[in-house]
C-alpha positions in Angstrom: 13.9 9.3 4.8 15.1 6.3 2.9 12.9 3.2 3.0 14.6 0.2 4.6 15.0 -3.0 2.6 12.3 -5.7 3.1 12.8 -8.0 6.0 13.3 -11.8 5.3 9.7 -12.7 6.4 8.4 -10.1 3.9 10.6 -11.4 1.1 9.6 -15.0 1.7 5.9 -14.4 2.1 3.5 -14.8 -0.8 0.4 -14.2 1.3 -0.8 -10.7 2.0 -1.5 -11.4 5.6 2.1 -12.6 6.3 3.4 -9.6 4.5 1.3 -7.2 6.6 2.2 -9.1 9.8 5.9 -8.7 9.0 5.4 -4.9 8.3 3.5 -4.6 11.6 6.3 -6.3 13.5 8.9 -4.0 11.8 6.9 -0.9 12.8 6.5 -2.2 16.3 10.2 -2.7 16.6 10.9 0.8 15.1 8.4 2.3 17.6 10.2 0.6 20.5 13.5 1.9 19.3 12.2 5.5 19.0 10.6 5.3 22.4 14.0 4.2 23.8 15.7 7.2 22.2 13.0 9.5 23.5 13.6 8.2 27.1 17.3 8.8 26.7 16.8 12.3 25.4 14.3 13.1 28.1 16.7 12.6 30.9 17.5 16.0 32.4 20.9 17.6 31.7 22.9 19.1 34.5 21.8 22.7 35.2 25.3 23.9 35.6 26.1 26.2 32.6 29.7 25.3 32.8 29.0 21.6 32.0 26.4 22.1 29.3 26.1 25.1 27.1 22.9 26.5 25.6 23.7 25.2 22.1 23.9 21.7 23.4 20.5 22.1 25.0 18.9 23.5 21.8 20.4 20.6 19.8 19.0 18.1 22.3 15.5 19.8 22.1 15.7 19.7 18.3 16.5 16.0 18.4 13.7 15.4 20.8 11.2 17.1 18.6 12.3 15.2 15.5 12.1 11.9 17.4 8.6 12.8 18.6 7.5 13.6 15.1 9.0 10.3 13.8 7.2 8.4 16.6 3.9 10.0 15.6 4.4 9.0 11.9 5.3 5.4 12.9 2.2 5.2 15.1 0.0 6.3 12.1 1.7 3.8 9.8 1.3 1.1 12.4 -2.4 1.9 12.7 -2.8 1.9 8.9 -1.1 -1.5 8.6 -3.2 -2.8 11.5 -6.4 -1.8 9.7 -5.2 -3.4 6.5 -4.4 -6.6 8.4 -7.8 -6.6 10.0 -9.5 -6.2 6.6 -7.3 -9.0 5.2 -8.3 -11.3 8.1 -12.0 -10.6 7.6 -11.7 -11.2 3.9 -10.0 -14.5 4.5 -12.7 -15.5 7.0 -15.5 -14.5 4.6 -13.9 -16.5 1.8 -13.4 -19.5 4.0 -17.0 -19.3 5.2 -18.3 -18.9 1.7 -16.3 -21.9 0.5 -17.5 -24.2 3.3 -21.1 -23.0 3.1 -21.2 -23.4 -0.7 -20.2 -27.0 -0.5 -23.0 -27.7 2.0 -25.5 -25.8 -0.2 -24.4 -27.8 -3.3 -24.8 -31.1 -1.4 -28.3 -30.1 -0.2 -29.3 -29.1 -3.7 -28.0 -32.3 -5.3 -29.3 -34.6 -2.6 
């Protein structure tokens, strides 16, 4: 599987959080597309052997299995990016809290 080029929000972002959000949005879109393909492949074929031969059925089952495996890998990647994003949010909140509390502490000490 070839990696796709970076999306414009990822290229323009200098912040780690915006980069992770862009990755998460890309994975969410990819998951939706794969789920749509799975729905299309999951529709039953006519049971008449004259209309659909066994090779076509096997090929369809193979494509369905590949799409399900890809969906699972996308879900895992989406989960990993979500955890990274959560950690980045927490880190930013801690740094913002530390900066605001340190100025109060400095003011109290110097007063």
